[in-house]
C-alpha positions in Angstrom: 4.6 1.4 8.3 1.7 -0.4 6.5 2.1 -0.9 2.4 -0.3 -2.5 0.7 -0.9 -2.4 -2.4 -4.3 -2.8 -4.2 -4.8 -5.2 -7.8 -6.6 -7.2 -9.1 -6.1 -11.0 -9.8 -7.7 -10.7 -13.9 -5.3 -7.1 -14.2 -2.0 -8.3 -15.7 0.3 -5.0 -14.7 -0.9 -6.1 -11.7 0.7 -9.3 -12.3 3.5 -8.1 -14.2 3.7 -6.0 -11.5 3.9 -8.4 -7.8 7.1 -9.7 -7.9 8.4 -6.2 -8.6 6.7 -5.3 -5.2 7.9 -8.6 -3.7 11.8 -7.0 -4.4 11.3 -3.9 -2.7 9.2 -4.9 0.1 13.0 -7.3 0.5 14.9 -4.1 0.7 12.2 -1.9 2.4 12.3 -5.2 5.5 15.8 -5.0 5.3 16.0 -1.2 6.6 13.0 -1.3 8.5 12.4 -5.2 9.3 8.9 -3.7 11.2 7.4 -3.0 7.9 4.2 -5.0 7.3 3.8 -5.1 3.1 0.2 -6.6 2.3 -1.1 -7.1 -1.8 -4.5 -7.4 -1.2 -7.1 -8.6 -4.4 -9.7 -5.2 -3.8 -12.6 -7.8 -5.2 -11.4 -11.0 -2.2 -11.1 -8.9 0.6 -14.0 -6.3 -1.2 -15.9 -6.2 2.5 -12.2 -4.7 4.5 -12.3 -1.9 1.6 -16.0 -1.3 1.5 -16.7 1.7 1.0 -13.3 2.4 -1.0 -12.8 2.2 -4.4 -9.8 1.7 -6.3 -10.1 2.2 -10.2 -6.5 2.3 -11.0 -4.5 -0.6 -10.9 -1.6 -0.8 -8.5 -2.7 1.6 -6.2 -1.0 1.8 -3.0 -2.1 2.2 0.1 0.3 3.7 2.8 0.5 4.1 6.1 2.6 5.5 9.8 1.2 4.1 12.0 -2.0 4.0 12.0 -2.7 7.6 9.6 -2.6 7.5 6.1 0.0 9.6 4.2 -0.3 7.8 0.9 -3.0 6.1 -1.1 -3.6 6.7 -5.1 -2.4 4.3 -8.4 1.3 4.7 -9.3 3.3 3.5 -11.9 4.0 0.2 -11.7 7.7 0.0 -11.4 10.3 -1.4 -8.5 12.2 2.3 -8.1 8.7 3.7 -8.3 7.6 2.8 -4.9 10.7 2.1 -3.3 11.3 5.7 -3.8 8.2 6.1 -2.4 8.0 4.0 0.6 11.3 5.3 1.3 10.2 8.6 1.5 7.4 8.3 4.0 9.3 5.9 6.1 11.6 9.3 6.7 8.5 11.2 6.8 7.4 10.7 10.7 6.3 14.0 11.6 4.1 14.3 7.9 1.0 15.5 7.4 -1.6 12.2 7.8 -4.3 12.1 4.6 -7.5 13.6 6.9 -10.0 10.6 4.8 -12.1 8.9 7.3 -13.0 6.0 5.9 -9.0 5.9 4.7 -8.3 5.6 8.7 -11.0 2.8 9.0 -9.2 1.1 5.4 -5.9 0.4 7.8 -7.6 0.1 11.3 -9.0 -3.3 9.3 -5.6 -3.5 7.6 -3.8 -3.8 10.7 -5.5 -7.0 11.8 -4.5 -9.3 8.6 
């Protein structure tokens, strides 16, 4: 599982959310040690993310294997993030998002 938080350095909400993201990462990795969590600044990683548009912060991308399963803004609450990630981890056969741009972005992020 790949869980990516897409934020911006200038975003105060993201700054406050970063510690919550780290707490959820630790909780999830206790049960799913193979889960990869990334924190990406959309401006610092613009080349990696292009042509994805991120308009709202924080935005989350969750992929199982190479298949993106969730991409969108998320309320900055640790309980919401943990619930979403755990539900995605339990959906091994759930439907993947079909956007080829998301698939390409997941492939690039997997190499980080």
